[in-house]
C-alpha positions as CSV (number, residue, x, y, z in Angstrom):
1,M,71.6,36.1,30.4
2,P,70.0,36.9,33.4
3,T,69.7,34.2,36.2
4,L,67.1,32.6,37.3
5,P,66.7,34.4,40.4
6,T,66.9,38.1,38.6
7,L,64.0,36.3,36.3
8,R,62.0,35.7,39.7
9,K,62.8,39.5,40.7
10,L,61.9,40.5,37.5
11,C,58.3,38.3,37.2
12,K,57.5,40.3,40.8
13,L,58.1,43.6,39.1
14,P,53.9,45.3,39.1
15,T,54.4,46.0,35.2
16,L,55.2,42.7,34.1
17,R,52.6,41.2,36.3
18,R,49.8,43.1,34.7
19,A,50.9,42.6,31.5
20,A,50.8,38.4,32.4
21,L,47.5,38.9,33.9
22,S,45.8,41.2,31.3
23,P,46.6,39.8,27.9
24,G,46.1,42.1,25.0
25,P,43.2,41.9,22.2
26,E,45.3,39.9,20.1
27,V,46.2,37.0,22.7
28,L,42.7,37.1,23.8
29,M,41.4,36.8,20.1
30,Q,43.7,33.8,19.4
31,V,42.8,32.1,22.4
32,A,39.4,32.2,21.5
33,L,39.8,30.9,18.0
34,L,41.9,27.8,19.4
35,V,38.7,27.2,21.3
36,V,36.4,27.6,18.8
37,L,38.9,25.4,16.5
38,A,38.9,23.0,19.2
39,V,35.4,22.9,19.8
40,V,34.5,22.5,15.8
41,V,36.9,19.2,15.5
42,A,35.8,17.9,18.4
43,L,31.4,18.3,16.9
44,V,33.1,17.1,13.4
45,A,34.6,13.6,15.0
46,V,31.5,13.1,17.0
47,V,29.3,13.6,13.7
48,L,32.0,11.2,11.9
49,V,31.8,8.7,14.4
50,R,28.0,8.9,14.7
51,T,27.8,8.6,11.1
52,F,30.1,6.1,10.2
53,G,28.8,3.9,13.5
54,F,25.3,4.4,12.6
55,R,24.0,0.9,10.7
56,P,20.4,1.4,8.6
57,P,19.4,-2.0,7.5
58,V,20.7,-3.9,5.1
59,A,19.9,-3.4,1.5
60,P,17.9,-5.5,-0.3
61,A,18.4,-7.8,-3.0
62,Q,18.2,-5.0,-5.9
63,G,16.5,-6.6,-8.9
64,A,15.3,-9.9,-7.1
65,P,12.0,-10.6,-8.6
66,D,8.5,-11.0,-6.3
67,L,7.9,-14.2,-5.1
68,D,5.7,-16.2,-7.5
69,P,2.6,-17.7,-5.9
70,G,2.0,-20.2,-8.7
71,P,-0.8,-19.9,-11.1
72,V,-4.2,-17.9,-9.6
73,A,-7.1,-20.2,-9.9
74,P,-9.7,-19.1,-12.7
75,E,-12.6,-19.3,-10.1
76,A,-10.6,-17.0,-7.9
77,I,-10.6,-14.2,-10.8
78,E,-13.6,-14.8,-11.8
79,R,-15.3,-14.1,-8.2
80,L,-12.9,-11.1,-7.8
81,G,-14.8,-9.7,-11.0
82,A,-18.0,-10.4,-10.4
83,A,-17.6,-8.5,-6.7
84,I,-16.2,-5.5,-8.8
85,R,-19.5,-5.7,-10.9
86,I,-21.8,-4.8,-7.3
87,P,-21.7,-1.0,-7.2
88,T,-21.2,-0.7,-3.6
89,I,-20.9,3.0,-3.6
90,S,-21.0,5.1,-0.4
91,T,-22.1,8.8,0.3
92,L,-22.2,11.5,2.6
93,E,-25.3,11.3,2.9
94,Y,-25.8,8.0,5.0
95,E,-30.1,7.5,4.4
96,A,-29.6,8.6,0.6
97,T,-27.4,5.6,0.5
98,D,-28.9,2.3,-2.2
99,F,-28.0,-0.3,0.3
100,A,-29.6,-3.2,-2.3
101,P,-25.7,-3.5,-3.8
102,F,-24.5,-3.9,-0.6
103,E,-27.1,-6.7,0.7
104,A,-26.5,-7.9,-2.8
105,F,-22.7,-8.1,-1.7
106,Q,-23.5,-9.9,1.6
107,G,-25.0,-12.6,-0.4
108,F,-22.7,-12.8,-2.8
109,L,-20.2,-13.8,-0.3
110,A,-22.5,-16.5,1.3
111,D,-22.9,-18.0,-2.0
112,R,-19.5,-17.9,-3.2
113,F,-17.5,-18.6,-0.1
114,P,-19.5,-21.7,1.3
115,L,-17.2,-23.8,3.6
116,F,-16.0,-20.0,4.7
117,H,-19.7,-19.3,6.3
118,E,-20.4,-22.9,7.4
119,R,-16.9,-22.9,9.5
120,C,-17.4,-18.8,10.8
121,E,-19.7,-17.5,12.9
122,L,-21.4,-14.3,10.8
123,E,-22.7,-11.4,13.1
124,V,-24.1,-8.4,11.1
125,V,-23.7,-4.7,13.0
126,N,-26.3,-2.1,11.7
127,G,-27.5,-4.3,8.9
128,H,-24.3,-4.2,6.8
129,A,-20.6,-4.4,8.9
130,L,-19.9,-7.7,9.0
131,I,-17.9,-9.7,12.0
132,Y,-16.6,-13.0,10.7
133,R,-14.9,-15.3,13.4
134,W,-13.2,-18.0,12.8
135,P,-13.1,-20.1,15.9
136,C,-9.4,-21.7,16.6
137,A,-8.9,-25.1,18.1
138,G,-11.0,-25.9,21.0
139,G,-13.5,-23.7,20.1
140,G,-12.1,-20.4,20.7
141,A,-11.9,-20.0,24.4
142,A,-9.1,-17.3,23.5
143,A,-12.1,-14.6,23.5
144,P,-13.9,-13.6,26.4
145,S,-17.4,-13.9,25.7
146,A,-20.4,-11.3,26.1
147,A,-21.4,-12.9,29.9
148,A,-17.2,-11.7,30.3
149,P,-17.2,-7.8,30.3
150,A,-13.6,-6.6,29.6
151,P,-11.6,-6.2,33.1
152,A,-11.9,-2.7,34.4
153,G,-8.5,-0.9,34.4
154,G,-6.9,0.1,37.6
155,P,-4.3,-1.3,39.6
156,N,-6.6,-4.3,40.9
157,A,-7.8,-4.8,37.6
158,A,-7.9,-8.3,36.3
159,P,-4.6,-9.2,34.4
160,R,-5.5,-9.8,30.4
161,P,-4.9,-12.7,28.7
162,P,-1.1,-13.3,27.3
163,A,-0.9,-11.8,24.0
164,A,-0.6,-15.9,22.8
165,L,-3.9,-16.9,23.4
166,L,-5.7,-13.4,21.9
167,P,-7.0,-13.4,18.3
168,V,-5.9,-11.8,15.6
169,A,-8.1,-9.5,13.2
170,L,-8.0,-9.4,9.1
171,M,-9.4,-5.6,8.2
172,A,-10.9,-4.3,4.9
173,H,-13.7,-2.2,3.8
174,Y,-16.5,-3.2,0.7
175,D,-18.0,0.0,-0.1
176,V,-16.0,2.2,-2.7
177,V,-16.0,5.7,-3.6
178,P,-18.3,6.7,-6.5
179,V,-16.9,7.6,-10.1
180,E,-16.8,11.3,-10.8
181,E,-19.2,12.5,-13.2
182,G,-18.2,13.3,-16.7
183,T,-15.1,10.8,-16.4
184,E,-16.6,7.3,-17.1
185,Q,-15.0,7.7,-21.3
186,D,-11.9,7.9,-19.4
187,W,-11.7,4.7,-18.4
188,E,-9.9,2.2,-20.6
189,Q,-12.7,-0.6,-19.1
190,P,-16.0,0.5,-17.6
191,P,-15.7,1.1,-13.9
192,F,-18.0,-1.7,-12.8
193,S,-17.2,-4.1,-15.3
194,G,-14.6,-6.0,-13.2
195,A,-13.0,-7.0,-16.8
196,L,-10.3,-9.2,-17.3
197,V,-7.7,-8.3,-19.8
198,D,-4.3,-9.1,-20.7
199,G,-3.8,-10.1,-17.3
200,V,-5.5,-7.4,-15.5
201,V,-8.9,-6.9,-13.3
202,W,-10.6,-3.6,-13.6
203,G,-13.3,-1.3,-11.7
204,R,-13.6,0.6,-8.3
205,G,-12.5,-1.2,-5.5
206,T,-9.3,-3.3,-7.3
207,L,-6.9,-0.8,-5.2
208,D,-9.4,-0.1,-2.5
209,I,-10.0,-2.9,-1.1
210,K,-12.3,-5.0,-2.1
211,S,-9.7,-7.0,-3.6
212,Q,-8.1,-7.6,0.1
213,L,-11.6,-8.4,1.5
214,M,-11.6,-11.2,-1.5
215,A,-8.1,-12.2,-0.8
216,H,-8.7,-12.7,2.5
217,L,-12.1,-15.3,2.2
218,E,-10.0,-17.2,-1.0
219,A,-7.1,-17.9,1.4
220,A,-9.5,-18.7,4.3
221,E,-11.3,-20.9,1.9
222,N,-8.0,-22.5,0.7
223,L,-6.9,-23.4,4.1
224,M,-10.3,-24.8,5.4
225,R,-10.3,-27.3,2.1
226,T,-7.1,-28.7,3.9
227,D,-8.9,-29.0,7.3
228,F,-6.5,-26.0,8.7
229,V,-7.8,-25.0,12.2
230,P,-5.9,-22.0,13.4
231,K,-4.1,-22.0,16.5
232,R,-5.8,-18.8,17.5
233,D,-9.2,-16.9,16.6
234,I,-9.2,-14.8,13.6
235,Y,-11.7,-12.3,13.4
236,F,-12.9,-10.9,9.6
237,C,-13.9,-7.1,10.2
238,Y,-15.6,-5.5,7.1
239,G,-17.2,-2.2,7.2
240,H,-19.3,-0.7,4.4
241,D,-18.9,3.2,4.9
242,E,-15.3,3.7,5.2
243,E,-15.1,6.0,2.6
244,V,-17.6,8.5,4.1
245,G,-16.1,8.1,7.6
246,G,-16.8,4.6,9.3
247,E,-19.1,6.0,11.7
248,Q,-21.8,3.4,10.6
249,G,-19.7,0.4,10.5
250,A,-16.3,0.1,11.5
251,E,-17.1,2.4,14.6
252,L,-19.9,0.6,15.5
253,I,-18.5,-2.8,15.1
254,V,-15.7,-1.7,17.5
255,E,-18.6,-0.8,20.3
256,R,-19.7,-4.5,19.7
257,L,-16.5,-6.1,20.7
258,K,-15.7,-4.1,23.3
259,E,-19.3,-4.9,24.9
260,R,-17.7,-8.1,25.0
261,G,-14.3,-7.8,26.4
262,V,-12.6,-8.6,23.4
263,R,-8.7,-7.8,22.4
264,F,-6.5,-9.1,19.6
265,A,-3.1,-9.5,19.5
266,G,-2.6,-7.3,16.4
267,V,-4.7,-6.2,13.4
268,L,-4.0,-5.9,9.9
269,D,-6.0,-3.3,7.7
270,E,-5.1,-1.7,4.4
271,G,-2.8,1.5,5.0
272,G,0.6,0.8,3.4
273,L,1.6,-0.8,-0.1
274,V,4.8,-1.7,-1.7
275,V,5.7,0.9,-3.9
276,T,8.2,1.7,-6.8
277,G,9.2,5.3,-6.7
278,A,7.3,6.2,-3.4
279,L,10.2,8.9,-2.5
280,S,12.8,10.5,-5.1
281,G,16.1,9.3,-4.3
282,V,15.0,6.1,-3.2
283,G,16.2,3.3,-5.9
284,V,14.7,0.9,-4.4
285,P,10.6,-0.3,-3.9
286,I,9.8,0.8,-0.4
287,G,7.4,-1.9,1.6
288,L,5.4,0.8,3.6
289,I,3.5,-0.9,7.1
290,G,1.4,2.0,8.3
291,V,1.6,2.2,12.3
292,A,-0.7,5.3,12.6
293,E,-2.2,7.4,10.6
294,K,-3.0,11.4,10.9
295,G,-5.8,12.5,12.0
296,I,-8.4,14.1,9.6
297,S,-10.6,17.4,10.3
298,N,-12.7,19.9,8.0
299,Y,-13.0,23.5,9.6
300,Q,-15.5,26.2,8.4
301,F,-14.2,29.7,8.6
302,R,-17.3,32.3,8.2
303,V,-15.9,35.7,7.7
304,R,-18.4,38.9,7.9
305,G,-18.2,41.9,6.1
306,T,-20.6,44.9,4.4
307,G,-23.5,43.6,2.7
308,G,-25.4,45.6,-0.4
309,H,-25.0,46.7,-3.7
310,S,-22.2,46.2,-5.9
311,S,-22.1,49.5,-7.2
312,M,-21.2,51.1,-3.9
313,P,-18.5,48.4,-2.7
314,P,-16.0,48.8,0.8
315,K,-12.5,49.2,0.3
316,S,-12.6,44.8,0.8
317,T,-15.8,42.5,0.4
318,S,-16.2,39.4,3.0
319,L,-14.8,37.8,0.2
320,G,-11.8,39.8,-0.3
321,L,-11.1,39.4,3.5
322,A,-11.4,35.6,3.6
323,A,-9.1,35.4,0.7
324,R,-6.4,38.0,2.8
325,L,-6.8,34.8,5.6
326,I,-6.8,31.8,2.8
327,A,-3.6,33.7,2.2
328,L,-2.4,34.1,5.9
329,I,-3.4,30.1,6.4
330,E,-1.4,29.2,3.5
331,R,1.8,31.2,4.9
332,Q,1.5,30.4,8.2
333,P,1.3,26.4,8.8
334,L,1.5,24.3,11.9
335,P,5.3,24.1,12.7
336,L,7.4,21.2,11.4
337,R,8.0,18.1,13.3
338,L,9.4,14.6,13.2
339,T,7.2,11.9,14.4
340,V,8.2,8.8,16.0
341,P,7.0,6.6,12.5
342,V,8.4,9.3,10.4
343,E,12.1,9.0,12.2
344,G,11.7,5.2,12.5
345,M,11.0,4.9,8.4
346,L,13.8,7.7,8.0
347,R,16.4,5.4,10.1
348,R,15.6,2.3,7.7
349,L,15.8,4.1,4.3
350,C,18.6,6.6,4.8
351,G,20.9,4.2,3.9
352,Q,19.5,4.4,0.1
353,M,19.4,8.2,0.1
354,G,23.3,9.1,0.3
355,F,26.1,10.0,2.7
356,V,24.3,13.6,3.7
357,T,20.9,12.7,4.4
358,R,22.6,9.7,6.1
359,M,24.9,12.1,8.6
360,A,21.4,13.9,9.3
361,V,19.6,11.1,10.5
362,A,22.2,9.5,12.9
363,N,23.0,13.0,14.1
364,L,19.4,14.3,14.4
365,W,20.4,15.8,17.8
366,L,22.1,18.6,15.6
367,F,20.5,18.2,11.8
368,R,16.6,18.1,12.8
369,P,15.5,21.5,11.9
370,L,18.0,21.2,8.4
371,L,16.1,17.4,8.0
372,L,13.0,19.0,8.6
373,R,13.4,22.2,5.9
374,I,14.6,20.0,3.2
375,L,11.3,17.4,3.6
376,A,9.2,20.6,4.0
377,G,10.5,21.1,0.4
378,S,8.1,18.5,-1.5
379,P,4.9,17.9,-1.1
380,T,5.2,14.2,-0.5
381,T,7.6,14.6,2.5
382,N,6.0,17.7,3.6
383,A,2.8,16.0,4.8
384,M,4.8,13.4,6.7
385,V,6.6,16.2,8.7
386,R,3.5,18.7,9.1
387,T,-0.2,18.9,10.2
388,T,-1.2,20.4,6.6
389,S,-3.9,22.4,5.5
390,A,-5.6,22.6,2.3
391,V,-8.4,25.0,1.4
392,T,-11.0,23.1,-0.6
393,M,-14.0,25.0,-0.6
394,A,-15.8,28.4,-0.7
395,A,-18.8,30.1,-1.1
396,A,-19.9,33.9,-0.9
397,S,-23.0,36.3,-3.1
398,D,-25.1,34.3,-4.8
399,A,-24.9,37.2,-7.4
400,C,-22.7,39.0,-9.5
401,N,-24.2,42.6,-8.2
402,V,-24.5,41.9,-4.6
403,L,-21.9,42.1,-1.7
404,P,-21.6,39.1,0.1
405,Q,-22.4,40.0,4.1
406,A,-20.6,36.4,5.1
407,S,-18.0,34.5,2.9
408,S,-17.2,31.1,4.2
409,F,-14.2,28.4,3.2
410,N,-13.6,25.1,4.6
411,V,-10.2,23.7,5.0
412,N,-9.4,20.1,5.2
413,V,-6.6,19.0,7.8
414,R,-4.5,16.4,8.2
415,I,-3.3,16.2,12.0
416,L,0.3,14.5,12.8
417,P,0.5,12.2,15.9
418,G,1.4,13.9,18.9
419,E,-1.2,16.9,17.8
420,T,-5.0,17.1,18.0
421,T,-8.0,19.3,17.0
422,Q,-7.7,21.6,19.9
423,D,-4.7,22.3,18.6
424,V,-5.6,23.2,14.8
425,Q,-8.2,24.8,16.4
426,R,-6.2,27.6,18.6
427,H,-4.0,27.9,15.8
428,F,-6.8,29.2,13.3
429,E,-8.3,31.2,16.0
430,G,-4.7,32.7,16.5
431,L,-4.3,33.5,12.7
432,I,-7.8,34.9,13.0
433,A,-6.7,37.6,15.4
434,R,-3.8,38.4,14.0
435,A,-5.6,39.5,11.0
436,G,-7.8,41.4,12.9
437,L,-11.1,39.8,11.1
438,D,-14.8,39.7,12.2
439,A,-14.6,36.1,11.6
440,T,-15.3,32.8,13.1
441,V,-13.9,29.0,12.5
442,G,-15.5,25.4,13.7
443,P,-15.0,21.7,12.8
444,L,-17.5,20.1,10.5
445,L,-15.5,16.6,11.1
446,A,-12.9,16.2,14.1
447,Q,-10.6,13.3,14.0
448,D,-7.6,13.3,15.9
449,P,-4.5,10.9,14.8
450,S,-4.3,7.5,15.6
451,P,-2.1,5.9,18.7
452,V,1.2,5.0,17.1
453,S,1.7,1.1,17.0
454,P,5.5,0.3,17.9
455,D,7.6,-1.2,15.3
456,D,9.5,-3.6,17.1
457,S,6.5,-5.8,18.7
458,A,6.6,-9.6,17.7
459,F,3.1,-8.6,15.5
460,Y,5.1,-6.0,13.5
461,R,7.7,-8.3,12.7
462,S,5.7,-11.0,11.6
463,V,4.1,-9.1,9.2
464,E,7.3,-7.6,7.9
465,R,9.2,-10.6,8.0
466,L,6.3,-11.9,5.3
467,A,6.3,-8.7,3.4
468,S,10.0,-8.6,2.7
469,E,10.3,-12.7,1.6
470,F,7.3,-11.9,-0.8
471,Y,9.1,-9.1,-1.9
472,P,12.4,-9.3,-1.7
473,S,13.7,-6.3,-3.4
474,A,11.8,-3.9,-1.1
475,L,13.0,-2.5,2.2
476,V,10.7,-2.7,4.6
477,V,9.7,0.2,6.7
478,P,7.2,1.6,9.3
479,Y,5.3,4.1,8.1
480,L,3.1,7.2,8.8
481,V,-0.5,7.1,6.9
482,M,-1.5,10.2,4.9
483,G,-5.3,9.2,4.8
484,G,-7.8,7.3,7.1
485,T,-8.6,3.9,7.3
486,D,-11.5,2.3,9.6
487,S,-8.5,0.6,11.6
488,R,-8.2,3.6,13.5
489,Q,-11.1,2.4,15.4
490,F,-9.5,-0.9,16.3
491,C,-6.7,0.9,18.6
492,A,-9.5,0.8,21.2
493,L,-9.1,-3.0,20.9
494,S,-5.2,-3.6,20.4
495,D,-1.9,-2.1,21.0
496,D,-0.3,-3.5,17.3
497,V,-2.5,-1.8,14.3
498,L,-0.7,-2.3,11.2
499,R,-1.5,-1.2,7.7
500,F,-0.6,-3.2,5.0
501,T,-1.9,-4.2,1.6
502,P,0.7,-6.9,0.3
503,I,0.5,-5.8,-3.4
504,H,3.5,-4.0,-5.5
505,I,2.5,-0.7,-7.6
506,T,4.2,2.0,-9.1
507,E,4.0,5.8,-7.7
508,E,2.0,6.2,-11.0
509,D,-0.5,3.0,-10.3
510,R,-0.9,4.5,-6.9
511,Q,-2.6,7.4,-8.5
512,H,-5.5,5.6,-9.7
513,I,-6.7,4.7,-6.3
514,H,-10.2,7.0,-5.7
515,G,-9.3,7.9,-9.7
516,T,-10.0,6.9,-13.3
517,N,-8.4,3.4,-14.4
518,E,-8.1,2.1,-10.6
519,C,-6.7,-2.0,-11.7
520,L,-5.2,-4.8,-10.5
521,S,-2.6,-7.4,-11.7
522,V,-3.6,-11.0,-11.7
523,E,-0.4,-11.6,-10.5
524,N,-0.7,-8.9,-7.2
525,Y,-4.0,-10.6,-7.0
526,G,-2.1,-14.4,-6.9
527,R,0.2,-13.1,-4.3
528,M,-2.2,-11.4,-2.2
529,I,-4.1,-14.4,-1.8
530,A,-0.4,-16.5,-0.9
531,F,0.2,-13.8,1.9
532,Y,-2.9,-14.2,3.6
533,E,-2.7,-17.6,3.4
534,R,0.7,-17.8,5.0
535,F,-0.5,-15.0,7.7
536,L,-3.2,-17.7,8.6
537,R,-1.1,-20.4,9.0
538,E,1.8,-18.5,11.3
539,E,-0.7,-16.7,13.3
């Protein structure tokens, strides 16, 4: 055996030194594998630690019954039915709207809720939009008057009143969509009958959303009979054209209130519900509190081609070219993205969705792309994580034997928060350039997404707590509203604009909104009234 001095001499030999300093390929491969293995082990450890350390909300009491508000006064049910019988149908051509039913509805409210109209100040905007103000104890000093303009912005602006002194607003609208022609016979009860059959009130507006307006007034009138006075001003704001954009109603209400410097501690409108079966894989009802809503825009594409007689057609007509562009639009959607409301919803729901989903949500830094691709697999969840585009209308030639010189089609777009109508316009222009077509695109309607309200504010927690108390089996979560509501206008008046209607329905029932057989159970209506009574007492 060589001695230590001998080994030292051997290591100084040039050949051995080169071998030690230049290991062979096998050694390098082994070292690389060990490094990769160490990284994988560390990565798995981090993922598992974060997953098991992630604490989604405690599961609700499964099977717990919804809160029983007690019997509903027959007079309240009759008033709801009577409200449904007034056909306040809004139309896209505003000037062509029959406003006689709207005027009748205003008179109906004054007649059926006398105490409410005695104690609240009423202002009618643009003939039909309604602002009621229920003054707080002391006469309502919380709301700035018309003589006191809103403080200007900037570092030297006068401070706003503390939130505890600001009023809150309850919202709804009393216009309804028309019944599709030819479907009247498909209704179990006539669509404007307001019929009460087996504990259910039938008709347009029971779900969207006269019932909410009526529940507000029933709750306020009940409290007024006990001489209750709110601790802050309560505003009740009701538009008359929400179903066609709200430009003549809610938008003008907001302008009027802005002129007076009115700001709200919170605004509560329609938007989310308590729904059973809302998401596949979630076995409990979900209480959806909308904290934002997608933008809504309609774009018209016009594609030019060669006109003339169809007996000598070109390779592609303008309609064929338009079809090529439509296919490109559907193959190249806007990118997937996880917004704050949807991430907040997933963080609360993932405890009900299995270990894999919980692991992905707890480790978005690693699994975000995978999670987005999974969510994109269903139309329901795809709409939550993408600005969607739906081709809905098209027009070309007026005759079978005439080549259309130009063809057009319309695309309805629902825009994620964080994106704008300009982003969508650039995306579509890029697709036109890629297709190499003689085409143009422009918006017919352009509404950006609403700002995102916080899901940890005092106002949100108040609504969340009430929703959980009334529906103990539901998991209450923040929500991105896919459609549009009047409340987006009110984001100019408050940082806390929420969208929640306190009724419990199934996903199947939700399809009746704007559809056939819209109806609402008396039990749900009674719970709505009780919810708003509690809300008004506590706010």
